[in-house]
N, C-alpha and C positions, 0 to 999 in steps of 0.2 A: 609526449603523451604517456610514455612508459612510467613516469614518476607517479602517476595517479593509480597505476595498476600493479606496481611492483609488490605491494603488500598482498594483493589478490592472487598474484601468481605464486607467491611464497605459501599462502594459505592453501592454494590448490595442490601444490606439491605435498604439503603435509597431509591433506585429505586423501590424496591418491596413495600415499605411503600407508596410511591407516586402512585404506581399502584393500591394499595388497595383503596386509597383515590379517584383516578380517576374513578375506577370501580364502587365504591359506589355512587359517585355523578352523574355518567352518567346513571346507571342502577337502583339504589336503590334496588338492589337484591343481595342476597348472591351468587347465582349461576352465575349471570352475573359478579360479582366482581371476583369470582374465575376463570371464563373464561378469563377475561382480564389479571389476574395475571399469568395464565398458558401461554398465548401468550407472555408476557414479558419474562418469563423464557425460552421459546423455542427460541425466537429471540436471547436472550443472548447466549445460548448454540450454536446455529447455527453460530453466528458471530465468536465465539471463534474457533469452529472446522474448519471453512472455512478460517481462517485468520492466520494460523500458519506460512505460507510462508511470510506474511506481517511482523510478528514479527521477523523472521530471517533476512529479508532484512533491517528492521529498526535497528536491532542490529549491522549490518555491518557499519552503519553510527554512531550509538550512542556510540560504543566502543571508538571512537576517540574524543568524547566530554568530557568536564570536568564534575565532579559530580554535579556542580551547574546547568549546562544545562541539564543534565540527569534528575534532579529533576524537572526542568521546563517543560521538555517533559511530565512528569507524571502529572503535575498540570495544567499549561497553555495549554498543548497539549490536555488534556482531555476536558477542557472547549471548545476548538476549535472543537475537534472531536464530542462531544456530542451536543453542542448548535450550532456550526457552520455548521457541515456537516449533522447532523440528524434533525435539526430544521430550521436554517436560510437558508441553501442551498435549500431544497425543496420549502420553501416559496418564495425564489427569483425566482426559475424556474416558479412557478405558477404565480407570479406577472408579469414576463416578457411575458409568454405564453398567459395569459389571459388579459394582459394590465391592471393590477390592482395595486392599491397602497399597501404599506406594511400592513396597517390596514385591508384593504379589503381582502388581501391574508390570513391573520390570521383568519379573520372572516369566510372565505370560508372553511378553514381547520377545524375549530371548529364546523361549522353548517351544512356543506354539504360535508362530507368526500368522498362521491361517486364521485362528480364532481372534488374534489381535486385529488383523485386517477387517474381519467381519464386524467387530465392535466399532472400529473407527468409521467405516463406511456407513454403518447404521446410524451414526451420529450426524449424518450429512444435513438432515433437516434443521437441527438446532444451529449448526455451524453456519449454514446458509442464511438463516434468519438474522443472526447476530452480525455477520460480516456484511450482508446486503444492506441492512438498516444503517450501519455505521458509515459505509461508503456512500450510500445515497445521501446522507446528511452532509458529508464532505463535499460531494459534487453540487448539490442544490445550494449550499451556502455560498459557494464560489459565484454562482450565477445570480443568486438573490442578494446582490450587494449593491446598495444605492450609490456607493462611491466608485463603482466600476465604470470607467469611461472609455475603455478600449474593448471593442467587440470584433470578433472574427466573423461569425454568421449573424449579422445584425438582425435579420428577420426573426430569429429565435431569441437572441440574447437581450435585445432592447426591451421587449415586453417583460422578461424576467426581472430586469433591473427596475422597471416600474412597479412590479409586484412586491419588491423588497420592503415596501412600507407596511405590508400586512404582517403583523407580528405572529410568529409561530407558524408561518405558512409551510416551511419545509417539514416541520414535525407533523403537521396535518397531512401533507402529501404522503409521507412515509407510513403513517398510521393507516391511511386508507389503502395503500398498496399492500401492507401486511394483512389487513382484514380481507381484502378482495382475494388475495392468493390463498389465504387460509380456508376460504370457502370452497376451494377447488381440490383440496386434499382430504385424506381421512381425518376424522375427528381427533384421534389420538395424536397424529402428527400435527394437526392444526394447533392444538394447545402448545405443543413444544415449539412450533414455528413462531407463534405469537409471543410466547414468553421470551424466547431468545431474541426476537426482534426488538421487544421492549428493552431488554438489557443492552442491546446495541445502541438504542437511542439514549439510554441513561449513560452509557459509557461515553458517548460523544458529548453530551451535556456536561458530564463530570469533568472531562478533559478541558472543555471550553471554560468551565467555571474556575478550575485551577488556574488557567492562564489569566482570566480576568482578575482574580484575587491577587495574583503575583504582580500583574500590571498596575493594579491600584496601589499596592505597597510601594512599587517603584516610583509612582507619581508622588506619593506622600513623602517618601524619603528625599526625592529631589526637591520638593517644595520646602522642606524643613530647613535645608541649608546647613544643618549641623553635621559635623564630621563628614564632609562632602565626599572625601576619598573613600572611606569605608562604606558609606551609603551607596555610592555608585557601584562599587565592587559587589555589594550584596544584591543590588537591583539587577545587575547584569547576570549574576549567577542564578537568580530566581527566574528571570526571563528565559535563560538558557535551559533551565530545568523544565519549565513548562513546555517549551518547544520540543525538547527531547522526549518528554512523555507523549506528546501528541504524535510525534514521528513514530514512536514504537508501537502505539496502538494502531496507527495507520498502516504500518508495515505488517502488523499481525493480520489485519483485515485483508490485505492483499494476498497474504500467504496461505490463507485457509484452503482455498481451492487447490493450490499447488501441493499442499501436504496430502490432501485426499487423492488428488489425481496421480500422485507419484506411485500409489499402490498398483497402478496399471502395469508398472515395470518391475516392482519388487514389493514384497510384503515384509521385508526386513527393516525394522525401525532404524538401525544404525547405518545401513546402506543409504536409505532415504535421507537421513540427517547429513551424511557426508556430501551427497550430490546436491541437495538443496542449499547446504551451507556454502558450497562453492558459488552457487548463483547469488546467494544473499550478499556475499562479500563483493562480488563484481558489481552488483547493483549499487552498493554503497560507494564504491570507487567512482562509478559513473555519476552518482549524485554530486560528489565533491568536484569532479571535473566540470560538470555543468555550471556549478556555482563559481568556481575560480576563473573559468574562461569566459564568464559572462554570456553563456549561450542563450539563456532565457531572455536577456535584454536584447541581444542581437537578433534573435528570431522571435519576434513579438507574439506570434500566435501559438507557439509551441506549448505554452502553459494552458491555453484554451483547449488544444487538442487532447492534452493529458486529462483534463477534467471532463471532457466529453467521454473519454475512455473510461473514467471512473464511473460515470453515470451508466454507461453500457455494462460495465462489470457488475455494478450493483444490481441492475435489472436482471442480468443473467443469473446471478447468485440467487435472487429471490424466486425467479421462475423455475430454477433448476430443481426445486422440490416437486414440481409437477411435470416438467419436460426435461429430459436429459440433454445437456448441451456439451459437446466435446470441448475439452480445454483448449485444443488447437483453434477452434472457432473463436473462443474468447480472446485468445492472444492475437489472432489476425484482425479482429475488430479494433482492438486497442492499437495495433501497429498501423492500421489504416488511418485512424484519427490522427496519430502522431505524424504519419507521413504526409497527409493532406495539409496539416497545420504547418509543417516544415516548408512544403512547397509554397503555400500561401505567404509565409513569412519571407521567403527568398524573393518572390515576385513583388511583394510590398516594398522590400528594401531596394529593389531595382526601379520602383515607380511604375511597374506594369500592372494592368488590371488583372484581377483574379477571376477565375471561372466561378468561384463560390461568392455570392453576394456578401461583401465585407463592408464594414463601416470604418472609414479612416478616422484616426484619432486627432488629426489636425483641425484647428478651429475654423469656423466659417465667418465670412464677412457679413455685414448686415444685408448685402445684396443676395446672400445665399451662395456665393462663390467660395471655393476652398482657398484658404490662405496658403500661398506657395512659400515653401521654406527651402 
């Protein structure tokens, strides 16, 4: 198992060394340095513990990617996750909200962390609208799939599979949720919430459109038969790129709340980036481990539990503009779904009945009896 996490441990050592340097240069005190180092460690542990559902969902996409793109997810993806989402993204929010230039935003983060934190937390409405809408589409699309024949909680999932024939149903549900919640908050915030939610929908549709276009190109190249080797290489590269883009947007949506919640421990941008960066690296290592060890195949309902957790996270992000929900509660709900799905999978593998009404994927005989395998 260590082979999956050796890169994460090396990255952790680097981040801790940077934390020591940052702590000493900013406090010139051993106690202050140790305090910053402790915050980095706590943020890393929290990010890992609250993001297992993210790793499971990532694994459902990553398992269909080539080893080359899997490695790129661990390398390029970490750069995007750590520097893009944990540093650049908050700076962009501050620059837009405070109408500052990039250099001024960095200066504000370094010299006035209190003002920086106030601007970031003030952008919570817009971030929740975007992330909640995107994640809601991800979760609903999984259950609104007419080809889905394996169900964990059949009483809920079977009707959703039947409704999959209604075109645009997921978009309609998310739009109604955005509108309903917007009626419960102040008009100024409502417009921000609706606008960011619409951009979340557009982002999901855009990522899916890119994937569809690249998949169409792959089919056309395969059908042409000319230059088969080069065509196959290009098709695989395009498919890998589409999945990579989808994973990065998905990971960004998962990390929105974590970036804002981290300000409860520190208002220093660079301390937060180090701590959350450690967590992001371990989440990626867990994703690769789940893929290579075939965990999702072995534990059949684990994927279902992760998507239930996504629906719960999306709902919490959307309603958090009206009701404050502690991040710990969000994490516990996700962990509960994953845990229940794992237990159900183990019991199903043993042939034992589950306490949660499940639908077995084995076919039935004309008499209505289950085919024994």
